[in-house]
N, C-alpha and C positions, 0 to 999 in steps of 0.2 A: 504494500500500500504506500503510495507516495503522497506527500503533503503538498498543498498549494503554497508556492514560495511567498506569496503575499499574505496569506493567512495560515501560517504554520500551526499544526496541531500541538496541543500540550502532550505531555507524556501519557501514553495509553498502554494498556495491557490486555491480553485476552488469554483465558485459560483453555488449554487443549486437554485432550483426554489424558495425556501423560503429565499434566500439571506444569508444562513448560511455559514460560512467560516471554512474549515478544515485546521488546522494548524499543520505543521510538524516542530518539534523543530530544530533549526539550530545547526549543530554540530560545536563544537569548532574547530577553524582553526588549532590549534596546534595538536589536536588529528588526524585531517584529514591528516596533513603532516606526522605524525608519521606512520599512517597506510599505506599511499602511499609509504613511504620510506621502510617500512617493506615488502610490497608486491614486490617492486623492488629488494630488497636484496634477498628475497627468490628465485626469478626467476634467478638472477645472480648466486646465490649459487648452484642451481640445474644445471645450465649450466656448472659451474666450475667442479662439480662432473662428469658430462658427459665427459668433456675434459680429466680428469684424467683417467676415464674408457677407453677412446679411446687410451690414451697413454699406458696403460697396454697392450691392444691388439697389439699395434705396437711392443713393446719390446718382448712380448711373441711370436709373429710371427717370430721375428729374431732368437730366440732360437729354435723354431721348424725347421726353415730352416737350422740352423747349425747342428741340430741333424740328419736331413735327409742327409745332405752332409757327415757327418762323417760315417753314415751308409753305404753309397755307396763307399766312398773312403777308409775307414779303416775297413769295415765289422763289425762294432759294433756301438751301440748307447751310447754315453757318458751320456745322460740324462735319468734318470729313471722316473722322474715325474716333473711337473711344476705346481705350484699353485700360485694364486694371491689374493690380497685383496685390498679393498678400505677402508681407515680409516673411522671409524664411526664418525658421527657428534659430539657425546659426547666426543670421544677421541680427536678430533680436538679442540674443545672448551677447554678441560682440558689442552692440551699442550700449547695453546695460553695463557691461564690464567697463567700457570707456567712461561711463558716468559714475563708476564706483558703486553700482547697485547690484544686489543679489537677484537671481533669476526667480521672480515670483510674479504671479498674475497681477497682483496689486501694483507692483513696480512698473509692469508693462503698461497697464491702463492709465496710471497716474503720471508717468514720466516720458512715455513715447507717444508721439502724435502722427507718426508715419507708418504705423503697422499696416493700415489699409490705405491704398493709393489708387487714384484714378487719373488718367492722362487724357485730356481732350485736345484734339488737333483741329484747328480751324484754317480757313482759307485766308482770312484777312485779320490785321491787327485789331481793327475796331470790333470785330466779332468777339475777340477775347474779352474786352472790357464789357461788351453787351451781355455776354453769358455770365461773367462774374457778377455783374450787378443784378441780373435777373435771379441768380441763385441766392445771393445774399438777402434779397428782399422777401424770400419765401418765409412764411410764418414759423415753420418748424426747423429752420436752419439757423444756427448760431455760428457766426464767424469768430473763431478764436484768434486767428492770426492771418495777416496778409503780407506778402512780399512781392513787390513789382520789380522783377529783374528785366523788364523790357525798358522802362524808363531809367532804371539803375542797374545795368548789366554787371555781372561778376567780372573780375579782372581778366579772366580767360576768354571773355566774350559771350558767356552763356546768357541766354535770354528766355524768359518764360514768366508766366504769372502764377504765383503760388498762393494757395489758400489752405488753411486748416479749418475745417468746419465740423460742427457737432450736429448729428442727426439722430432723432429718436427712432429706435427700432422696437417694434411691438412683437413680443413673444407670447406664449400661451399663459404665462404666469407673471410676467413683469414687462416693464418698458425700460430700456436702457439707452442712455445717450452715448453714442459712439463717435469717436474722432476719425475723420477721414482726410487725408491729404489730397488736394486737387491741384493738378498742374494743367494750365491752359496755354497752348502755344500754337504758332502757325506751322504749316507744312515745312517751310524752310528752316524754322527754328528746330523742329523735331529732327530733321535730317542732320543738321549740324550737331545736335546733342548726341545722336547715335554714333557719329564718327568720334566725337570727343570721348564718349563712354568706352569705345573700343580701345582707344589709345591709353586710357587710364588703367586698364586691366591687362595691357601688354607691356611688360617691363623691358623686353629685349628689342624694342623697335630701334633700328639704327637712326642716328641723327634725330633723336626725339625732340631736342630743343628747337630745332628748325621746324619740325612738324607742329609744335605748339604755337610757334610764331605764325605759321601759315593758317592754322585754325583760327587764331585771333583775327587775322586779316579777313578771313572768310566770314567770320561773324559780323564784322562791320559791313561787308558787301551784302550779306544776306539781309541785314537790317535796312539798308538802302533799297534793296529790291522789294522787300515787304512794303515799304513806304510808297514806292513807285506803283506797285500793283494796286494798292489801296486807292491812290490818286487816279489811276486809269479807270478803275471801277466807278469811282465817283463821277468822273467825266462822262462815262457812258450812261450812267443813270440820269445825269443832268440833261443829256441831249435826247432822252427818250420822250416821245410824245405822251402826254398824260392821257390815260384811257378815259373813255366816256363812262357814264354811270351804267349804261347797258353792257359795255364790255367788262366792267368790273363785276357785274352780276353774273354774266356768263362764265367768267373765269372762276368765280367762287363755286358756281354749280359744277363746273368741270372738275374741280379739285375736291369735291365732296367724297368721291370714291377713293381718292388717294389718301385722304386723312383716315378713312375707315380702315382701309387695307393695311395701313402702317401700324 
């Protein structure tokens, strides 16, 4: 008979016909408590990751709704793609260690704000600010922190709009406010960030210093292109003939099916 390593049995005996006694060693009480605590921590940690995963779904749905609304009202989609990620356990442990904190569910929820993350990619810079403003105005969203790396880029040229928001997630027995990191950027910014990310995790790249300089130059060029593209779009929109009331009505009727199908 073998015991469960998390819930070891106390000493037991059974009498056979020849009165021999089978002895199972008694497990040390301290080891038992450690294993029971570890099992409980693992369950709590798994539930915590589930809560963050659900928070991602909540915020992602909000952006999907905004994208559909813009499509119907303004005849274009500001969002080209949405991606999400849940921070790995190794990354969580590493970040807590850098903060001098032990690995507990309480420390994760109270000290880390980027466990759950969403990245929204837009076509134009003004879409970034429009989406950020629309999200912040929603009644159940609390903005914890904002950083505008577009107006104030990082020294290496990185540009993006960052938000830490809190969103309530409704479960069967409770409601929990969960933090989600939101990054909103243009296609060009996202392309640049992908290249920079690859460089960061490749330590053996020849002439790395020169590549860093080139990436910084590219970041400036990309910012200029984003601005030019936005200006071109504004010029095109300004020269478009204003639709008549009948044309507006017909366009809205034509898009009814689009809104439903989405």
